[in-house]
C-alpha positions, 0 to 999 in steps of 0.5 A: 465496483473495484475488488482488491486482492492482496498477496505477499507479506510475512515475517523477516528480520530487520534489514530484510525485504518483502514485496506486497501485491494487490491485484485489481479487478474491474473495468475501473482500474485505469481511473483509480488512484491507489495507496498502501496503508498499515496499521499496528495494534492499538494504532491508527491506520496510516498512509504509507505510499500513494500512486495516482492514475497518472503516476504521481507518487508520494511516500510517508516520511517514515518510509522514504528511501526504503519503500517503492510503490508501483503499478503494472497497468498491463497486469492491473496490479499494485506493488509495494517493495519494502527494503531495509525493513525495521521492527516499526514497519510491522503491522497489517498492510492494506491496499486501497483504491478510489477514483477521486482521492484529494492529493492533500488527503491521500493519507486519510483512510476516509478518501478510499472506498475500496480496500484489500483484505490486508496482509500481515508484515512482521519485522523482528529485531 
């Protein structure tokens, strides 16, 4: 069982930055692939960034060049650095983990069995 505990988030003006963290407990950390998702009110949950256990990374087109996903294997923690934030980036952000994510389906929530509790990000114009 993998447990994910998120921290970070908050409110910022457009153009600002925020950093999200996701602490991972359990012995299975090294065998997990991780992703960040977000969900705005009335919209489907969408994949934002994906990082594999081997360090492979994919970003959604909407955040390329602005968001950076990373993992600290010494601290068992996943991060999402968000720069040049836009109002459209607002929503609940979730970290997710699974040991067998198919690369082509990284942005599908059904690929993940473990989820963080979510943290709110609000970007004002």
